[in-house]
C-alpha positions, 0 to 999 in steps of 0.5 A: 500499499502507498503511504502517500494514499493513507490520508486520502483513505483516512479522509474517505472513511470519515467522509463514509462515517458523516454520511452514513450515520444518519442513516444507521441512526434513523434504522435504529430509531425505527426498531425502537419503541415509540417511547425510546426514540425520544429518551435522554440520554440516547441508547445506542442499542435499544433493549427491545427492538420492535417492528410496531412503528412498521406496522403502524405505518403500513396500517394507518398510511396507504404507503404501498400505494404511495411506494407503488406510484414512486416506482411507476413514475421512477421507471417510466421517467427513466425510460423516458429520458433514456429514449430521448437522451440516448440518440442524442448522446450517440449523435454528439459522440459519433457524428460530425455536424455543423454546430455541433459545439454549440448544441452541446454547449447550450444542452449543457448551459440548460441543464445548469440553469434549471438547477439555478432556476429551481434554488431561486425560487426555493429561496424565493418561498423560503426566505429564512433559508438565506443567511 
């Protein structure tokens, strides 16, 4: 192992812990009884694990219907995007035509501006987000 790469691996490990900790905490909290979720000091590993929280969600809310709708929309939008962008990517990659660089640059700029436009409206709707 290269000694120069050790700091990089340490940074990657710490970053992974920072990003995975909330997921782990959510999973552990979902398995706790409701009274233990907000207990102080928090317990990392619950004394009693239960699936009651999952049963409550499945019984009181149309969660499976929501999940089915989400999967349908995800699959449909992915297929739609692939059908539209695959020929365009092939054309940009293999074909030589007049205005190719301008068209490619224009499509990249449109992708960039879309995010900025959405972010701008979020800040207009929620001005308390602005620091």
